[in-house]
N, C-alpha and C positions, 0 to 999 in steps of 0.2 A: 760252814753250814749256816744258812740264812733263815732259820726259823726257830721258834720256841716250842719245846715239847710239853704237852700236858697228857697225863694218863687218861685213857678212855674211862668215862664214868666218874671223873674227878669231882664234878659238882655234887655227887651224892655221898662223897666221903664225909665222915662225921666232922672233920676239922674244917670242912668247907661249907657244908650244908647249914651249920649253925651260925655262920657269920652274918652280920648285918649287910645290907646292900652296899653301904659305903666301905666296909671292911673288905668285902669281896672284891670291889673295884680296885681298892688300893693294893691288895695282895696280888691280883693277877697283873695289874699294870706294873708293879714293882718287879715281878719276875721277868717281864718282857724288857724292862729298862735295864736290869742287871745283865740279861743276856746280850742286849745290844751293845752296852758299854763294857762288857767283859769284866765285871767287878767280882765274879765268882759268888754272887749272891749278897754282896755287902751293900747296904743302903745307908747313905748319910742323911742327916736331917735336911740338908739343902735339897736332896733328891725328891723330897716330898712335893716340891713345887711343880714337878712334872705331872703330878696327878691332877686330873680335872677337878675343879671345886664342885661340890655337891651339897645339897641340903641347906646351904646358906648359913650354917652355924659357924660362929667365930671359934677358930682354933680346932676345927673338926679333925684335921689331919693328925694332930698329936694324940687326940683322944682315940682315933681309930687305930693308930699305931699301938697304943696300949692294949686295945682289944685284941689285936693280932698276937701280941706277946702273951697275953693271958690265955688265949685259945691255943697257943703252941705253934702258930704259923711262923712267927718270927722269934729270934733269940736276941736279947740285948747283949751287945758287945761294946767294946771301947770305941767311942766315936760314932756309934749308930746302932744298926741292927743287922743281923744275918738271917737271910731267908732260910728257914728250916728245910733241910733235905734238898737244897738247890742243886748241888753237884750230883745228886742221885739221878736226876732227869736231864740236866743241862750239861753241855760241854764246858770244861774249865778253860781259862785263858790260855794255859799251856797247850791244851789239846787243839785249840783253834790255831795257835801259832804254828804248831807242828803240821797241821793240815795245810796251812798256807805255804809253808816252806816246801812241802812235797809238791804242791801245785806249781810252785816256781821252778822246781827241778824238772818236772815234766815238760813245762813250757820251754825250758832251756834245751831239752833234748829235741823237741819239735823244731825250734828255731835253728838249732845247729844242724838239722837234717841228718841226725845220727840214726843208725839202725836201732830199731826198738820193737818190742813185742806188743801185742794188743793190751797187755796189762800196764805197760808204761803210759799209754794214752787211753784214757777212759773218760766216760761222761763225768763232768764236773758237778756231781750231785751235792758237793759240800758248799757250793755257792761262793767259791773263792776267786772267781774270775776278776771281779773288780779290785780285790786286794792285790792280785798278781799284777794287774795292769798298773796300779798306782805305786807298787813297791819297786825297789831297785832290782836289777837283774844283771848278771854278768854275761848274758848271751849277747852276741853282736846284734845291732839293729839292722833293719832291712837295707839301709844305705851302706852299711859296712860289708855286706855280703858280696862276694865276688860274683862276676857274671856267670861263671861256671856253676857256682852253688845255686844261683837263682834258676838257671836252666835245668839243673838236676832236680829241683823241687817241683818243676812243672810236670803234669801227667804226661807220660810217654805213650803216644798213640801210634804205635808202629803199624804199618800196613805191609802185606806181603807183596812181593814183586808181581806186577801186572794187575794188582787190585786197586780199587778206587773207592772213595766215599761219595764223590759227586759223579753223577751220570755223565758219560762221555758226550761232549757237545757235538761231535761229528757223527754220532750214531743215527741212522735213519730207520724208521719203522719198516717192518716187512709186511707181506700180504697177510700173514697170520695175525699181526697186531691190528691191521685194518679190519679184519674179519671180527676179531673180538670186540673192537670198539663199535662196529656197526651193529652187532647182535645185542650189545648191552646199551646202546644209545649213548655212548661216551664220546665227547668231543676230543678226538685224537690230538689235534694241534695244541689245544689247551692243556691237556694232560702231559704232553711232551714238554711244554714250557715249564710246567710245574715240577716235573721230575728232574729237569736240568738245574732248577734252582734249589733242589732239596739236597741236604747233606745227610747221608746215612750214618747211623751210629756204629755199624759194623762194616768192615770192608766187603766189597762185592767184586765179582770177577766176570759175571755173565750178564751183559747188558740186555740181551734178548729175553732171558728168563725174568730179569728184574722188571723190564717194561711190561711183560705179560702179566706178572703178578700185580703190578701197579694198576693196569687197566682193569683187571678183575675186581680190584678193591675200590676203584674210582666211583664217584657218585654219578649216575646217569643224568645228563642234561639235554639229551636229544631223544626224539621218539625212536624206539628200536626199529630197525628195518632188516630185510633179508640181506645177508652179506653177499657181496660180489664174489664170484668164483675167483680163486687165486690166479693172478696173471692177466686178468681181463678188466678193461676199462668200461665205463658206461657206454661209450661209442661202440665198443666191440659187442656189448650185449644187445644194443639196438640193431646193429647190422645182422646179428645172428637171428634175432626175432623176425626181421624183414625177410631173411632167407627162408625161414621156416614157413612163414605165411605164403610166400611165393610158391614154395614146393607144394603146400596144401592146395592152393588154387589150381596149380597145374594138374595135380592128381585128381581133383574133383572134375575138371574139364575132361580129362581122359575117361573117367568113369561115365560121364554123361554121354560122351561120344560112343562108348561101347554099348550103352543101353539103346541108343538110337539105331545103331547097326543091327542089334538083335530085333528090334521092332520091324525094321525094313525086311528082314528075312522071313517074317511071319506073314507076308503078303496082306497086311492090313490095308483097308481102303485109304485112298488118298484123302486127307482131310482138307486139302487146299480148296477154297471156295465155299466150304460148308459153313453157313452162318450159324446154324443151330443143329441140335440132334435130329430134328425132323427132316433136315435136308440131306442126311446121310443116306447113301444107297442101302435099301433093304430095311430101313427103319420102320418099326411097327407104328410109329406115330405119324407116318406120312399119310396124307388123305387120298 
């Protein structure tokens, strides 16, 4: 565990609130020092040198230590002082050593690639990673592991027969894919190159469906246009348009010829040679 515990609201405790500023700094810094050095709360006179100097008074640390003893924050013991109630809130040296040993055992299990439950490998909330790395270990090093052990430690990404994670390089888009790309304004050759370079996290078996979904999710880069009918090229479309226009023209000419024949049957005067309406036979405008 890589931290020092302080109870919530401890600055308002009567043994803390009545301390001078210098005594408060010495008391809190000494707790952190004892936790870091694993002294179980014991402070030697030489340890006072770690406390930042304050106030500029000569010999202020010894006088402040006496204040802590008088206030009940420290107890005088042989060779120094004992922080009062230290082990109530902080881990002892023995507890820290046990936690580190358990961490080493867990790492040995991991490195040995043994079967383990989720309780054997858990988050290192006690901060013992650095100690485990620096300590001795009976587990084999990476260089001592056999090739089979190294292979077994790698994740096994099995794929079913006939499945793939990379899009088949020899697959060609169908008319349906071209229609989807045209309607959405997607550059089909570009997206086809992208999907062939992509590695899917899960195995796939249907390239047609995979490409359809890919095109539906692709970002449009071209102006959308009306899709070509399946199985027809632009040349086929142009030829069919020309045929429709020729058929329309022939039908219109036939209709005009039929109308001319009807007019001829009604014995209407011949308009040939009539320059104006006045020149027509029987015109009321003739003079």
